[in-house]
N, C-alpha and C positions, 0 to 999 in steps of 0.2 A: 753303803752310800745309796741314797734314793735317787732315782732318775727324775729329772725335772721335765714336766710336760708343759710346753707352751700352749696356751689357749688363746686363740685370736679373739680380739674384742668383738662384741656384737655390733655389726654395722647398722647404721641408720637406714631405714627403708626409703629415705627421701629420694625423689627422682627429679627434683628441681622444677616441678610443676606445682606451684604453691598457690592453690585456690581452694577455699573452703566452700563446699556445696552446702547451701543453706538448708536443703531438704534433709540431709543426713548428718551434717556437722563434720563430715570427713573431708580431708584434703583430696582433691581430684587426682593428685599424683601418687601419694603414698598411702592414702586411706586411713591416716591417723587423725584423731581429733586434735583440736587446737591445744587442749590440755596435755595430750600425749606428746605432741611436738614440743611444747614449751618445757616439759619435764625431762625430755629425752637425755639431755646431758647429765642430769643428776640421778637417773635411774640406775639401779644395779643390774647386773646381767640377767638375773631371774625376772625382773620386771620387764626388761627389754624383750626377753624371750616371750613373755606373756603377751606383749603388744604384737610381736610378730605372729603369734599363734592366732590372733584375731583377724589378721589381714586376708587370708583366703576366703573366709566367710563374708567379710565385707566386700571383697572383689566380686564374689558370686551375687551378692545382693545388688551391688551397683550394676552388674551386667543384666540381672533380671529387670531392674528398673528401666534400663536403657531400652531393652526389648519391648517392655510394656509401653514406654513413652513413644517409641517408634510406631507401634501398632496403633496407638491412639491417634497419632498424627496422620497415619494413613487412612484411618476410618473417619476423620473429620471431613465435613463437607467443604 
């Protein structure tokens, strides 16, 4: 008899902060694109994991942009 292994579903990265940043096309809360958000319910687990894998890089890029924007604001007359 084989043992059954329960695998939890891949959770949505949604944080309920749903605003698309026009500069990046990413949601301000979850950092997914509108296409990724719209497709989420029909994506298989492999595709969902692929989206999750992109998020740390996007978060780092968002944070770099925020620092650069703040520095530019501080330097403005």
